[in-house]
DSSP file (Angstrom, degrees, kcal/mol; ACC not computed):
  #  RESIDUE AA STRUCTURE BP1 BP2  ACC     N-H-->O    O-->H-N    N-H-->O    O-->H-N    TCO  KAPPA ALPHA  PHI   PSI    X-CA   Y-CA   Z-CA
    1    1 A X              0   0    0      0, 0.0     2,-0.3     0, 0.0    49,-0.2   0.000 360.0 360.0 360.0 148.4  222.2  425.0  190.7
    2    2 A X  E     -A   49   0A   0     47,-2.3    47,-3.3     0, 0.0     2,-0.1  -0.980 360.0-100.6-139.4 150.0  219.8  425.8  187.9
    3    3 A X  E     -A   48   0A   0     -2,-0.3    45,-0.2    45,-0.2     2,-0.1  -0.421  46.9-107.8 -65.5 143.5  216.9  428.1  187.3
    4    4 A X        -     0   0    0     43,-2.4     2,-0.3    37,-0.1    43,-0.2  -0.400  32.6-160.1 -70.7 148.8  213.5  426.5  187.7
    5    5 A X    >   -     0   0    0     -2,-0.1     3,-2.4    39,-0.0     4,-0.3  -0.809  36.7 -96.6-122.5 169.3  211.4  425.8  184.6
    6    6 A X  G >  S+     0   0    0      1,-0.3     3,-1.3    -2,-0.3     4,-0.2   0.833 122.0  60.3 -56.2 -34.1  207.7  425.2  184.3
    7    7 A X  G 3  S+     0   0    0      1,-0.2     3,-0.3     2,-0.1     4,-0.3   0.590  95.3  65.2 -71.5  -8.7  208.2  421.4  184.3
    8    8 A X  G <> S+     0   0    0     -3,-2.4     4,-2.3     1,-0.2     3,-0.3   0.560  70.9  94.2 -88.7  -8.5  209.8  421.6  187.7
    9    9 A X  H <> S+     0   0    0     -3,-1.3     4,-2.4    -4,-0.3     5,-0.2   0.844  82.7  53.3 -59.4 -36.8  206.8  422.8  189.7
   10   10 A X  H  > S+     0   0    0     -3,-0.3     4,-2.4    -4,-0.2    -1,-0.3   0.937 111.7  45.8 -60.9 -46.1  205.8  419.2  190.7
   11   11 A X  H  > S+     0   0    0     -3,-0.3     4,-2.5    -4,-0.3    -2,-0.2   0.851 111.5  52.4 -66.7 -35.6  209.2  418.6  192.1
   12   12 A X  H  X S+     0   0    0     -4,-2.3     4,-2.4     2,-0.2    -1,-0.2   0.926 110.8  46.8 -65.6 -45.2  209.2  422.0  193.9
   13   13 A X  H  X S+     0   0    0     -4,-2.4     4,-2.3    -5,-0.2    -2,-0.2   0.920 112.5  50.7 -62.2 -43.9  205.9  421.2  195.5
   14   14 A X  H  X S+     0   0    0     -4,-2.4     4,-2.2     2,-0.2    -2,-0.2   0.914 109.9  49.4 -61.2 -44.4  207.1  417.8  196.6
   15   15 A X  H  X S+     0   0    0     -4,-2.5     4,-3.1     1,-0.2     5,-0.3   0.923 110.2  51.3 -61.4 -44.2  210.3  419.2  198.1
   16   16 A X  H  X S+     0   0    0     -4,-2.4     4,-2.1     1,-0.2    -1,-0.2   0.911 109.8  49.7 -59.3 -42.7  208.3  421.8  200.1
   17   17 A X  H  X S+     0   0    0     -4,-2.3     4,-0.9     1,-0.2    -1,-0.2   0.903 115.4  43.2 -65.3 -40.4  206.0  419.1  201.4
   18   18 A X  H  < S+     0   0    0     -4,-2.2     4,-0.4     1,-0.2     3,-0.3   0.916 116.0  46.9 -69.8 -43.1  209.0  416.9  202.5
   19   19 A X  H  < S+     0   0    0     -4,-3.1     3,-0.2     1,-0.2    -2,-0.2   0.833 121.3  35.0 -70.1 -33.4  211.0  419.8  204.0
   20   20 A X  H >< S+     0   0    0     -4,-2.1     3,-1.8    -5,-0.3     4,-0.5   0.457  86.5  97.8-103.4  -1.8  208.1  421.3  206.0
   21   21 A X  G >< S+     0   0    0     -4,-0.9     3,-1.2    -3,-0.3     4,-0.5   0.843  77.9  61.3 -57.4 -35.5  206.2  418.2  207.0
   22   22 A X  G 3  S+     0   0    0     -4,-0.4     4,-0.5     1,-0.2    -1,-0.3   0.678 101.2  54.8 -67.1 -14.8  207.9  418.2  210.5
   23   23 A X  G <> S+     0   0    0     -3,-1.8     4,-2.6     1,-0.1     5,-0.4   0.573  81.2  86.6 -95.6  -9.4  206.4  421.6  211.2
   24   24 A X  H <>>S+     0   0    0     -3,-1.2     4,-2.5    -4,-0.5     5,-0.6   0.931  94.6  42.5 -59.1 -47.6  202.7  420.9  210.6
   25   25 A X  H  45S+     0   0    0     -4,-0.5    -1,-0.2     2,-0.2    -2,-0.1   0.908 114.4  51.2 -66.3 -41.8  202.1  419.6  214.2
   26   26 A X  H  45S+     0   0    0     -4,-0.5    -2,-0.2     1,-0.2    -1,-0.2   0.895 119.9  34.4 -62.0 -40.7  204.2  422.4  215.8
   27   27 A X  H  <5S-     0   0    0     -4,-2.6    -1,-0.2     2,-0.2    -2,-0.2   0.775 104.3-125.7 -87.3 -28.3  202.3  425.1  213.9
   28   28 A X  T  <5S+     0   0    0     -4,-2.5     2,-0.3    -5,-0.4    -3,-0.2   0.474  83.7  37.9  94.2   2.6  198.9  423.5  213.9
   29   29 A X  S   <S-     0   0    0     -5,-0.6    -2,-0.2    -6,-0.3    -1,-0.2  -0.959 105.2 -60.8-166.7 172.1  198.5  423.7  210.1
   30   30 A X        -     0   0    0     -2,-0.3    -9,-0.1    -3,-0.1     5,-0.1  -0.445  58.4-113.2 -64.1 130.3  200.6  423.5  207.0
   31   31 A X    >   -     0   0    0    -11,-0.3     3,-2.0    -2,-0.2     4,-0.4  -0.299  33.7-104.3 -58.8 151.2  203.4  426.0  206.8
   32   32 A X  G >  S+     0   0    0      1,-0.3     3,-2.4     2,-0.2     4,-0.4   0.838 116.8  62.1 -50.3 -43.1  202.9  428.6  204.1
   33   33 A X  G >  S+     0   0    0      1,-0.3     3,-0.6     2,-0.2    -1,-0.3   0.732  94.2  64.1 -62.4 -17.7  205.5  427.1  201.7
   34   34 A X  G <  S+     0   0    0     -3,-2.0    -1,-0.3     1,-0.2    -2,-0.2   0.651 107.0  43.4 -75.2 -12.9  203.5  423.9  201.5
   35   35 A X  G <  S+     0   0    0     -3,-2.4    -1,-0.2    -4,-0.4    -2,-0.2   0.373  84.4 125.5-113.2   2.7  200.6  425.9  199.9
   36   36 A X    <   -     0   0    0     -3,-0.6     2,-1.3    -4,-0.4     3,-0.1  -0.184  69.8-112.8 -62.7 155.8  202.5  428.1  197.4
   37   37 A X     >  +     0   0    0      1,-0.2     4,-2.0     2,-0.1     3,-0.2  -0.746  37.8 179.6 -86.9  89.8  201.7  428.1  193.7
   38   38 A X  H  > S+     0   0    0     -2,-1.3     4,-2.6     1,-0.2     5,-0.2   0.741  74.8  61.8 -72.5 -22.0  204.9  426.5  192.4
   39   39 A X  H  > S+     0   0    0      2,-0.2     4,-1.9     1,-0.2    -1,-0.2   0.938 109.1  42.7 -64.4 -44.8  203.8  426.6  188.8
   40   40 A X  H  > S+     0   0    0     -3,-0.2     4,-1.3     2,-0.2    -2,-0.2   0.897 114.6  50.7 -66.8 -39.9  203.7  430.4  189.0
   41   41 A X  H  X>S+     0   0    0     -4,-2.0     5,-0.9     2,-0.2     4,-0.7   0.929 109.9  49.4 -64.9 -44.2  206.9  430.5  191.0
   42   42 A X  H ><5S+     0   0    0     -4,-2.6     3,-0.7     1,-0.2    -1,-0.2   0.897 112.3  48.8 -60.7 -39.4  208.7  428.3  188.4
   43   43 A X  H 3<5S+     0   0    0     -4,-1.9    -1,-0.2     1,-0.2    -2,-0.2   0.734 100.4  67.4 -72.0 -21.7  207.4  430.5  185.6
   44   44 A X  H 3<5S-     0   0    0     -4,-1.3    -1,-0.2    -3,-0.4    -2,-0.2   0.708  99.6-128.8 -73.8 -20.3  208.5  433.7  187.3
   45   45 A X  T <<5S+     0   0    0     -3,-0.7    -3,-0.1    -4,-0.7    -2,-0.1   0.597  78.2 113.9  81.7  10.9  212.2  433.0  187.0
   46   46 A X      < +     0   0    0     -5,-0.9    16,-2.5   -43,-0.1     2,-0.4   0.244  54.4  85.5 -99.6  11.8  212.7  433.6  190.8
   47   47 A X  E     - B   0  61A   0     -6,-0.3   -43,-2.4    14,-0.2     2,-0.4  -0.947  51.7-167.4-123.4 134.6  213.7  430.1  191.8
   48   48 A X  E     -AB   3  60A   0     12,-2.8    12,-2.5    -2,-0.4     2,-0.4  -0.945  15.9-156.3-112.8 139.3  217.0  428.3  191.8
   49   49 A X  E     -AB   2  59A   0    -47,-3.3   -47,-2.3    -2,-0.4     2,-0.5  -0.907  10.3-152.3-121.6 144.0  217.1  424.5  192.2
   50   50 A X  E     - B   0  58A   0      8,-2.7     7,-2.7    -2,-0.4     8,-1.7  -0.970  20.1-167.7-114.2 124.6  219.7  422.1  193.5
   51   51 A X  E     - B   0  56A   0     -2,-0.5     2,-0.4     5,-0.2     5,-0.2  -0.834  17.9-163.2-112.8 147.5  219.5  418.6  192.1
   52   52 A X  E >  S- B   0  55A   0      3,-2.6     3,-2.2    -2,-0.3     2,-0.3  -0.953  75.6 -47.6-127.5 111.1  221.3  415.4  193.1
   53   53 A X  T 3  S-     0   0    0     -2,-0.4    -2,-0.0     1,-0.3     0, 0.0  -0.519 124.0 -25.6  58.0-121.5  221.0  412.9  190.3
   54   54 A X  T 3  S+     0   0    0     -2,-0.3     2,-0.5    -3,-0.1    -1,-0.3   0.276 119.1  96.8-102.6  11.2  217.2  413.1  189.5
   55   55 A X  E <  S-B   52   0A   0     -3,-2.2    -3,-2.6     2,-0.0     2,-0.5  -0.871  72.0-130.5-108.4 131.3  216.0  414.3  192.9
   56   56 A X  E     +B   51   0A   0     -2,-0.5    -5,-0.2    -5,-0.2     3,-0.1  -0.664  34.5 166.1 -74.1 121.3  215.4  417.9  193.8
   57   57 A X  E     +     0   0A   0     -7,-2.7    20,-2.8    -2,-0.5     2,-0.3   0.558  57.4  26.8-115.6 -13.4  217.2  418.4  197.1
   58   58 A X  E     -BC  50  76A   0     -8,-1.7    -8,-2.7    18,-0.2     2,-0.3  -0.998  55.1-172.9-153.3 150.4  217.3  422.2  197.5
   59   59 A X  E     -BC  49  75A   0     16,-2.3    16,-2.4    -2,-0.3     2,-0.4  -0.993   4.9-170.9-148.4 134.8  215.3  425.3  196.5
   60   60 A X  E     -BC  48  74A   0    -12,-2.5   -12,-2.8    -2,-0.3     2,-0.5  -0.989   7.1-175.2-126.8 119.5  215.9  429.0  196.8
   61   61 A X  E     +BC  47  73A   0     12,-3.1    11,-2.2    -2,-0.4    12,-1.7  -0.972  12.4 175.3-117.4 122.7  213.0  431.4  195.9
   62   62 A X  E     - C   0  71A   0    -16,-2.5     2,-0.3    -2,-0.5     9,-0.2  -0.815  17.3-162.3-125.1 164.2  213.8  435.1  196.0
   63   63 A X  E     - C   0  70A   0      7,-2.2     7,-3.2    -2,-0.3     2,-0.4  -0.973  22.6-125.4-146.7 130.4  212.0  438.3  195.1
   64   64 A X  E     + C   0  69A   0     -2,-0.3     2,-0.2     5,-0.2     5,-0.2  -0.613  33.9 177.5 -75.1 130.8  213.6  441.7  194.5
   65   65 A X        -     0   0    0      3,-2.8    -2,-0.0    -2,-0.4     0, 0.0  -0.698  46.1 -78.3-122.5-179.9  212.1  444.4  196.7
   66   66 A X  S    S+     0   0    0     -2,-0.2     3,-0.0     1,-0.2    -2,-0.0   0.902 120.7   3.3 -47.5 -61.9  212.9  448.1  197.1
   67   67 A X  S    S+     0   0    0     35,-0.1    36,-0.7    36,-0.0    37,-0.4   0.569 128.5  36.7-105.0 -10.8  216.1  447.9  199.2
   68   68 A X  S    S-     0   0    0     34,-0.1    -3,-2.8    35,-0.1     2,-0.6  -0.880  71.8-114.0-139.9 163.4  216.6  444.2  199.6
   69   69 A X  E     -Cd  64 105A   0     35,-2.1    37,-2.3    -2,-0.3     2,-0.5  -0.924  39.9-145.7 -94.4 124.9  216.5  440.8  198.0
   70   70 A X  E     -Cd  63 106A   0     -7,-3.2    -7,-2.2    -2,-0.6     2,-1.0  -0.818   5.0-139.6 -97.9 129.0  213.8  438.9  199.9
   71   71 A X  E     -Cd  62 107A   0     35,-3.2    37,-0.5    -2,-0.5    -9,-0.3  -0.785  22.0-179.2 -85.3 107.0  214.3  435.2  200.4
   72   72 A X  E     -     0   0A   0    -11,-2.2     2,-0.3    -2,-1.0   -10,-0.2   0.816  67.0  -4.4 -79.7 -32.7  210.7  433.9  199.9
   73   73 A X  E     -C   61   0A   0    -12,-1.7   -12,-3.1    -3,-0.1     2,-0.4  -0.916  51.6-175.6-162.8 135.3  211.6  430.3  200.5
   74   74 A X  E     +C   60   0A   0     -2,-0.3     2,-0.4   -14,-0.2   -14,-0.2  -0.972  21.5 173.9-130.0 116.8  214.7  428.2  201.2
   75   75 A X  E     -C   59   0A   0    -16,-2.4   -16,-2.3    -2,-0.4     2,-0.4  -0.979  13.5-172.8-130.5 138.9  214.0  424.5  201.4
   76   76 A X  E     -C   58   0A   0     -2,-0.4   -18,-0.2   -18,-0.2     5,-0.1  -0.993  35.3-106.2-129.1 135.9  216.4  421.5  201.8
   77   77 A X    >   -     0   0    0    -20,-2.8     3,-2.0    -2,-0.4     4,-0.4  -0.330  28.1-125.2 -58.7 136.4  215.4  417.9  201.5
   78   78 A X  G >  S+     0   0    0      1,-0.3     3,-0.9     2,-0.2    -1,-0.1   0.811 107.2  61.5 -55.1 -31.9  215.4  416.2  205.0
   79   79 A X  G 3  S+     0   0    0      1,-0.2    -1,-0.3     3,-0.0    -2,-0.1   0.572 112.0  36.3 -77.4  -6.2  217.7  413.5  203.8
   80   80 A X  G X  S+     0   0    0     -3,-2.0     3,-1.0   -23,-0.1     5,-0.4   0.227  85.4 128.0-125.1  12.4  220.5  416.0  202.9
   81   81 A X  T <   +     0   0    0     -3,-0.9    -3,-0.0    -4,-0.4    -4,-0.0  -0.334  67.0  32.0 -66.5 154.4  220.1  418.5  205.7
   82   82 A X  T 3  S+     0   0    0      1,-0.0    -1,-0.2    -2,-0.0    -4,-0.0   0.656  91.1 101.0  71.4  18.7  223.2  419.3  207.8
   83   83 A X  S <  S-     0   0    0     -3,-1.0    -2,-0.1     0, 0.0    -1,-0.0   0.321 101.6 -98.9-110.8   5.2  225.5  418.8  204.7
   84   84 A X  S  > S+     0   0    0     -4,-0.1     4,-2.2     3,-0.0     5,-0.1   0.439  89.5 118.9  97.3  -0.2  225.9  422.5  203.9
   85   85 A X  H  > S+     0   0    0     -5,-0.4     4,-2.4     2,-0.2     5,-0.2   0.912  75.6  52.3 -68.1 -40.1  223.3  422.9  201.1
   86   86 A X  H  > S+     0   0    0      1,-0.2     4,-2.0     2,-0.2    -1,-0.2   0.917 111.2  47.8 -60.2 -42.9  221.3  425.5  203.1
   87   87 A X  H  > S+     0   0    0      2,-0.2     4,-2.2     1,-0.2    -1,-0.2   0.906 110.3  52.1 -64.0 -41.2  224.4  427.5  203.6
   88   88 A X  H  X S+     0   0    0     -4,-2.2     4,-2.1     1,-0.2    -2,-0.2   0.889 108.3  51.5 -62.5 -39.2  225.3  427.2  200.0
   89   89 A X  H  X S+     0   0    0     -4,-2.4     4,-2.1     2,-0.2    -1,-0.2   0.891 108.7  51.1 -64.8 -39.1  221.8  428.5  199.0
   90   90 A X  H  X S+     0   0    0     -4,-2.0     4,-2.1     2,-0.2    -2,-0.2   0.891 108.2  51.6 -64.4 -39.3  222.2  431.5  201.3
   91   91 A X  H  X S+     0   0    0     -4,-2.2     4,-2.0     1,-0.2    -2,-0.2   0.903 108.9  51.3 -62.7 -40.6  225.6  432.3  199.7
   92   92 A X  H  X S+     0   0    0     -4,-2.1     4,-2.5     1,-0.2    -2,-0.2   0.894 107.5  52.9 -62.7 -39.9  223.9  432.1  196.3
   93   93 A X  H  X S+     0   0    0     -4,-2.1     4,-2.4     2,-0.2    -2,-0.2   0.892 107.2  52.1 -62.3 -39.4  221.2  434.5  197.6
   94   94 A X  H  X S+     0   0    0     -4,-2.1     4,-2.3     2,-0.2    -1,-0.2   0.908 109.8  48.7 -61.9 -42.1  223.9  437.0  198.7
   95   95 A X  H  X S+     0   0    0     -4,-2.0     4,-2.5     2,-0.2    -2,-0.2   0.905 110.4  51.3 -65.2 -41.2  225.5  436.8  195.2
   96   96 A X  H  X S+     0   0    0     -4,-2.5     4,-1.7     2,-0.2    -2,-0.2   0.921 109.6  50.6 -60.0 -44.2  222.0  437.4  193.6
   97   97 A X  H  <>S+     0   0    0     -4,-2.4     5,-2.9     1,-0.2     4,-0.2   0.936 110.9  47.8 -62.0 -46.2  221.5  440.4  195.8
   98   98 A X  H ><5S+     0   0    0     -4,-2.3     3,-1.8     1,-0.2    -1,-0.2   0.928 110.2  51.7 -61.9 -44.0  224.8  442.0  195.0
   99   99 A X  H 3<5S+     0   0    0     -4,-2.5    -1,-0.2     1,-0.3    -2,-0.2   0.817 109.7  51.3 -62.0 -28.7  224.3  441.4  191.2
  100  100 A X  T 3<5S-     0   0    0     -4,-1.7    -1,-0.3    -3,-0.2    -2,-0.2   0.401 120.9-109.8 -88.7   2.9  221.0  443.2  191.6
  101  101 A X  T < 5S+     0   0    0     -3,-1.8     2,-0.3     1,-0.3    -3,-0.2   0.707  73.9 135.7  78.5  20.0  222.6  446.1  193.4
  102  102 A X      < -     0   0    0     -5,-2.9    -1,-0.3    -6,-0.2   -34,-0.1  -0.795  41.5-163.7-101.5 144.7  221.1  445.3  196.8
  103  103 A X        +     0   0    0    -36,-0.7    42,-3.2    -2,-0.3     2,-0.3   0.199  69.0  48.5-112.4  15.5  223.1  445.5  199.9
  104  104 A X  E     - E   0 144A   0    -37,-0.4   -35,-2.1    40,-0.3     2,-0.4  -0.997  61.2-146.2-151.5 155.3  220.8  443.5  202.2
  105  105 A X  E     -dE  69 143A   0     38,-2.4    38,-2.5    -2,-0.3     2,-0.3  -0.935  16.8-166.5-115.9 141.8  218.8  440.3  202.3
  106  106 A X  E     +dE  70 142A   0    -37,-2.3   -35,-3.2    -2,-0.4     2,-0.3  -0.937  15.9 150.6-126.1 153.6  215.5  439.9  204.1
  107  107 A X  E     -dE  71 141A   0     34,-1.9    34,-3.1    -2,-0.3     2,-0.3  -0.973  24.4-146.7-163.6 168.2  213.5  436.9  205.1
  108  108 A X  E     - E   0 140A   0    -37,-0.5     2,-0.3    -2,-0.3    32,-0.2  -0.979  11.4-175.9-140.0 157.1  211.0  435.6  207.6
  109  109 A X  E     - E   0 139A   0     30,-2.0    30,-3.2    -2,-0.3     2,-0.2  -0.924  38.3 -87.2-141.5 166.5  210.4  432.2  209.2
  110  110 A X  E >   - E   0 138A   0     -2,-0.3     3,-1.9    28,-0.2    28,-0.2  -0.563  30.2-129.9 -78.2 140.3  207.8  430.8  211.6
  111  111 A X  T 3  S+     0   0    0     26,-3.0    -1,-0.1     1,-0.3    27,-0.1   0.713 107.5  62.4 -64.6 -19.3  208.6  431.2  215.3
  112  112 A X  T 3  S+     0   0    0     25,-0.3     2,-1.5     1,-0.2    -1,-0.3   0.603  82.5  83.5 -79.4 -11.0  207.9  427.5  215.8
  113  113 A X    X>  +     0   0    0     -3,-1.9     4,-1.8     1,-0.2     3,-0.9  -0.540  56.4 167.3 -91.8  70.4  210.7  426.6  213.4
  114  114 A X  H 3> S+     0   0    0     -2,-1.5     4,-2.0     1,-0.3    -1,-0.2   0.833  71.1  56.2 -58.5 -37.9  213.4  426.9  216.1
  115  115 A X  H 3> S+     0   0    0     -3,-0.2     4,-2.3     1,-0.2    -1,-0.3   0.859 106.8  51.2 -64.0 -34.2  216.1  425.2  214.1
  116  116 A X  H <> S+     0   0    0     -3,-0.9     4,-2.6     2,-0.2     5,-0.3   0.901 106.1  54.3 -68.3 -40.6  215.6  427.9  211.3
  117  117 A X  H  X S+     0   0    0     -4,-1.8     4,-2.1     1,-0.2    -2,-0.2   0.929 112.9  43.2 -57.3 -45.2  215.9  430.7  213.8
  118  118 A X  H  X S+     0   0    0     -4,-2.0     4,-2.4     2,-0.2    -1,-0.2   0.911 111.4  55.2 -66.4 -43.0  219.2  429.3  215.0
  119  119 A X  H  X S+     0   0    0     -4,-2.3     4,-0.6     1,-0.2    -2,-0.2   0.926 111.9  42.0 -57.1 -48.6  220.3  428.6  211.4
  120  120 A X  H ><>S+     0   0    0     -4,-2.6     5,-2.2     1,-0.2     3,-0.9   0.910 112.8  52.6 -70.6 -41.3  219.8  432.2  210.2
  121  121 A X  H ><5S+     0   0    0     -4,-2.1     3,-1.7    -5,-0.3    -1,-0.2   0.913 106.3  54.3 -59.5 -41.5  221.3  433.8  213.4
  122  122 A X  H 3<5S+     0   0    0     -4,-2.4    -1,-0.3     1,-0.3    -2,-0.2   0.692 105.7  54.8 -66.4 -17.2  224.4  431.8  213.0
  123  123 A X  T <<5S-     0   0    0     -3,-0.9    -1,-0.3    -4,-0.6    -2,-0.2   0.134 128.4 -91.6-106.0  20.0  224.8  433.1  209.4
  124  124 A X  T < 5S+     0   0    0     -3,-1.7     2,-0.3     1,-0.3    20,-0.3   0.544  75.8 144.1  91.1   8.7  224.7  436.7  210.4
  125  125 A X      < -     0   0    0     -5,-2.2     2,-0.5    -6,-0.1    -1,-0.3  -0.650  37.1-148.0 -83.5 138.1  220.9  437.5  210.1
  126  126 A X  E     -F  142   0A   0     16,-3.0    16,-1.8    -2,-0.3     2,-0.2  -0.900  16.0-121.4-108.1 130.3  219.6  439.9  212.7
  127  127 A X  E     +F  141   0A   0     -2,-0.5    14,-0.3    14,-0.2     3,-0.1  -0.518  30.2 177.8 -68.0 133.0  216.0  439.6  214.0
  128  128 A X  E     -     0   0A   0     12,-2.8     2,-0.3     1,-0.4    -1,-0.2   0.765  56.1 -35.7-105.6 -39.0  214.1  442.9  213.2
  129  129 A X  E     -F  140   0A   0     11,-0.9    11,-3.0     2,-0.0    -1,-0.4  -0.982  47.9-120.0-171.2 173.4  210.6  442.1  214.5
  130  130 A X  E     +F  139   0A   0     -2,-0.3     2,-0.3     9,-0.2     9,-0.2  -0.946  31.3 167.7-127.3 151.0  207.9  439.6  215.0
  131  131 A X  E     -F  138   0A   0      7,-2.2     7,-3.1    -2,-0.3     2,-0.6  -0.992  36.7-120.7-158.1 152.5  204.4  439.7  213.6
  132  132 A X  E     +F  137   0A   0     -2,-0.3     2,-0.4     5,-0.2     5,-0.2  -0.915  41.4 169.8 -98.6 121.7  201.3  437.6  213.1
  133  133 A X  E >   -F  136   0A   0      3,-2.7     3,-2.4    -2,-0.6    -2,-0.1  -0.998  63.7  -9.2-137.8 129.7  200.5  437.5  209.4
  134  134 A X  T 3  S-     0   0    0     -2,-0.4     3,-0.1     1,-0.3    -1,-0.1   0.806 129.7 -56.3  52.9  31.6  198.0  435.3  207.5
  135  135 A X  T 3  S+     0   0    0      1,-0.3     2,-0.4     0, 0.0    -1,-0.3   0.513 114.8 116.4  81.3   4.8  197.6  433.4  210.8
  136  136 A X  E <   - F   0 133A   0     -3,-2.4    -3,-2.7   -26,-0.0     2,-1.0  -0.874  66.5-131.2-109.5 140.8  201.3  432.6  211.1
  137  137 A X  E     - F   0 132A   0     -2,-0.4   -26,-3.0    -5,-0.2   -25,-0.3  -0.787  39.2-168.7 -89.3 102.4  203.6  433.8  213.9
  138  138 A X  E     -EF 110 131A   0     -7,-3.1    -7,-2.2    -2,-1.0     2,-0.5  -0.708  22.3-154.6-104.2 145.5  206.5  435.1  211.8
  139  139 A X  E     -EF 109 130A   0    -30,-3.2   -30,-2.0    -2,-0.3     2,-0.4  -0.979  19.5-148.4-115.1 123.5  210.0  436.2  212.8
  140  140 A X  E     -EF 108 129A   0    -11,-3.0   -12,-2.8    -2,-0.5   -11,-0.9  -0.761  16.2-175.7 -99.9 138.4  211.6  438.7  210.4
  141  141 A X  E     -EF 107 127A   0    -34,-3.1   -34,-1.9    -2,-0.4     2,-0.3  -0.894   9.0-168.4-128.8 157.5  215.4  438.9  209.7
  142  142 A X  E     -EF 106 126A   0    -16,-1.8   -16,-3.0    -2,-0.3     2,-0.4  -0.989   4.2-163.2-141.5 147.5  217.7  441.1  207.7
  143  143 A X  E     -E  105   0A   0    -38,-2.5   -38,-2.4    -2,-0.3     2,-0.4  -0.975  12.8-146.3-132.7 120.7  221.3  440.7  206.8
  144  144 A X  E     -E  104   0A   0     -2,-0.4     2,-0.3   -20,-0.3   -40,-0.3  -0.712  22.5-134.9 -83.8 133.0  223.4  443.6  205.6
  145  145 A X        -     0   0    0    -42,-3.2     2,-0.2    -2,-0.4     3,-0.1  -0.680   7.4-126.6 -93.9 140.8  225.9  442.6  203.0
  146  146 A X        -     0   0    0     -2,-0.3     3,-0.1     1,-0.1    -1,-0.0  -0.551  44.8 -90.1 -73.6 147.2  229.5  443.7  202.9
  147  147 A X        -     0   0    0     -2,-0.2    -1,-0.1     1,-0.1     2,-0.1  -0.301  50.1 -99.9 -58.0 144.2  230.6  445.2  199.6
  148  148 A X              0   0    0      1,-0.1    -1,-0.1    -3,-0.1    -3,-0.0  -0.375 360.0 360.0 -64.7 142.6  232.0  442.6  197.2
  149  149 A X              0   0    0     -3,-0.1    -1,-0.1    -2,-0.1    -2,-0.1   0.422 360.0 360.0-108.9 360.0  235.7  442.5  197.1
């Protein structure tokens, strides 16, 4: 994995469009990650990228908040899903949180993304609440981290 640079924003946007395309019909509009400003995100230093040869196949965007590291976006290319990359990105997020002195991770996903709800629950994330925000029906999760050994 490597930190994103300004020249990666095109690839980040392309990955988001590929990863979230299946949800447009379910939600009735483009999911929020399809509309992010990836140039600004790449410049922020908050994105880690996973490459396979010359293709971007995974992306983790995080943001430090008061008590937690927030996962702003986790995207995996459809052609490599179910190979463990999403889990590896979550493990990287846990390591980032610990290095930043945080003992929990937070995230949200759309309630129409049923596979994501299952994915996060299986990895120890607990649903905290649901809310409609920016026209999206979001499900919020948190995971408390065990101290590093």
